[in-house]
N, C-alpha and C positions, 0 to 999 in steps of 0.2 A: 196247597196251592198248585194250580193247574201249570204244565209246562207250556211254554210259548211255542206256537208253530211257527214255520218258516214265514208265513204270511204276517204274522204277529211281530216277527223280527223285522222284516221290511217295513212295515207300518211304523214301528218304533223308531227305526233309523230315519226314515222320511220325516217324521215329527221332530226329531232332534234336529235335522237339517234345516227344517223350516223354523224352528224356534231359534236357532243360531243365526239364521239369516235376518229374522226380524230383530235380534238383538243388534246386529250390525246396522240395520237401518235406523233404529232407534238411537244408538249411541254415536255413529259415525257418519249417517246419512249415506251409507254404502251398501248397495244391493248386489250381493255377490252372484245370485242366480241370474240377474239381468245382465251383469258384467260377463259372466261365462257364456250365456246363450243368446246374447245379441240384442238386449234390451228388454224392457217390460212388455213391449207389444210384439216382440218376436214370438212366432208361432210356438217354437220349442219351450221358450221360457214360460209361456202360458200353459204349456201341457205340464211342466214341473210343478208350477204353483198349483194346479188343479189336482195333481196326483198327490201333492202334499196336503192339501185341504181334505181330499178324499181319505187318506191316511189318518187324518185327525179325527174324522167322523168315525171311522172304524175304530179307533182306539177308544173313543168315547162311548160307542155302543158297547164295546168289550167290557169297559169299566162299569157300565150300568148293569150289565148282564151279570157281572161278577159280584156286585153288590147286592143284587136280588137273591143270588144263591147262597150267600152268607147269611 
């Protein structure tokens, strides 16, 4: 098994943060990212949502690449 690089770790943490935020939205109708960064339409909140989404795509790419190697 390949060791995770620092980029892998950052992407992993961001995906976990995103998943926890979606859990809060689903269970309690509470969007923590929007609360912390000024609402869903605030520029910085949109940046956070975008970076989390890109991290998920990066993790998906890594998982597909690892699947082809084995």
